[in-house]
N, C-alpha and C positions, 0 to 999 in steps of 0.2 A: 077273678079280678078282686076278691075281697068283698067285705061287708062294710061299707062306710057308715052304716047306722050304727055299728058297735066299735069302730075303729077308726084309723085315718089311711092316707093313701099308701101306707106302708103295709096294708093287708093285701095278700094276693101273691104270696111266696109260690114257686113252683115245687120246690123242695124245702120242707120246713123241719130241721133237726134241731130245734131250740133246746138247750139243756140237756144235750145228749152226747154220747160218745159213739164214734163210727170207726171201726176197724178199717175199712177200705172204702173210699168214695171214688167209684170209677165211672165217668160220663164220657164216652167215646162215640164217635160218629152219629151225633144227633143234630136235629134243627129243634132248637128252642125258641118258641115264641110266646111272649106273654107282655102285658101292657104296663101296669103301674108299679111293680116292685121287683124284689130280687128274684133271680132265677134259683138261688141258693140262699139259705139263712141258717147259719150255725152260730147262734148267738145266746147269751144269757142276759136278757134285758134287766131282770129283776136285781141283778148284780154283777155288772160287767167286768169288775176287777177280779172276780172269782172265776169268770170264764166259764167255759163249757168242758165237758169231756173232750178229748182230742178227736180230731180225724187223724188217725195214725198215718195213713197213706192216702194220698190223694192223686188222682190222674184225670185230667180234663183236657182232652185232646180231639182234634178233628171235629169241632162243633161248630155250628153257626148260632148265634144267639141274636136274636131280634127283640129289642126291648124299647117299649114307648115311653117309658119316665125313668125308670131306674131311681125311684123315689128315696130309697135307702141304699143305693148302690145296686151292683149286679151280682157278685159273689161275695157275700159275707160269710167268711170261713172260720171265724171265731179261733179257737186254739187248734193248731196243727202240730203234727208230730214229726216224724223222721224225714219224709219226703213228700214235697207236693211239686206235680208236674203240670204246668199249664203251657200247652204248646199248639201251634197250628191250628188256631181258632180264628173265626172272622166274628166280630162284633159290630152290629148293624144298630144305629141309634141306641147303643146299649146303656147310656146315661144321658138320656135325652133332656132331662131337666137341667143338666149341667151343673156347674159347681156354684152353688148359692150359698155362701158363707154367713148369710143373714137370716137362714130359716133353721130356728132352734129345733123344731119338731123333726126336721130330717136330720141334723146332727147328732141328735140324741143316740142313734144307733151305732155311731163310731166311738163310743166311750171306751171301748178296750183297745184302741190302738196306740194310745200315748202320744199321738200327734195333734198339735195345735196349730191354729191360727195365730197371728201376732196378739189378738185381743183375747187369747186363751180359750176360745172355743174350739170344739172338735173339728178338726180337718176331715173333709168328706173325699172319698176315692171311690172308683168304680170296683177295685177287688181289694179286699182288706182282711187282715187277721190281727190277732193279739201278737206282739213281737215275742220271739223267743231266740235262743242262741242255738238251737239244735236242728232246726229245719233246713235240709238241703232243697233250694229252691231251683227248678229247672223251668224257667219261663222263656220261651223263644218262639219266634215265628209267628207271633200273633198280629192280626191286623183288624182295624176298625175303620168304618164308614159312617159318615153322617149324611142323612139325606138332605136335600135341598130345604125341604120344610123344616126338618129338625135345626139346621144352621140359621135359618130365618128366626126361629124361636130364640134361639141362643143370642142371636144379634139384637132382636127386638128387646130382650130383657138385659142386655150387656153381661150375660154369663159366661164364663169360660167352659170350655168342653170339659175340663176336669182332669186330674191326673189319674191315670188308668190304676196305678198300684200304690199300696202303703210304701213309705220310705224304705222300710226294712227288707222289702222283697226284691231280691236281686234279679235283674232282668238282662237277656241279651239283646233283644231288640222289641220294639213295639211300634209298628208303623201305621201311619192313616193313609188310607187309600182313598182316591177319588173316582 
């Protein structure tokens, strides 16, 4: 879950590929449970505009992601290459803290997306990458569920569930199940 003595609630990534290139990221038929941060971090915090090496090929299929906070999102994919597949996954409380556009500490990790709220601060989403013109996105048949306690938290603080994807990621469908 990370070390809060030396970091913030963004500590606790499952797979941390900061400032690295990856030929193939293949995550298939898994159940991934973590509490406070992202399942995957591929991001260059020291220089977001420069980005990271690419994930040349990505395939995230037939997984269940259960996440208690999603402090800095769920899948922080950084720079991606020719093809990215995200399909047939179930996300449960995947972004449980919801979309809080007032939290500057959380927003810092979305500096590479080029997406902003009306006030100029970084827009936060569950799954995000740096935009490019070459990636072929294959995103389909993904489902998410929010537990009763998760929805109560969002209601209590007036937070939105949040958008699952960066604006530039093309999707076929993304459905909430109850």
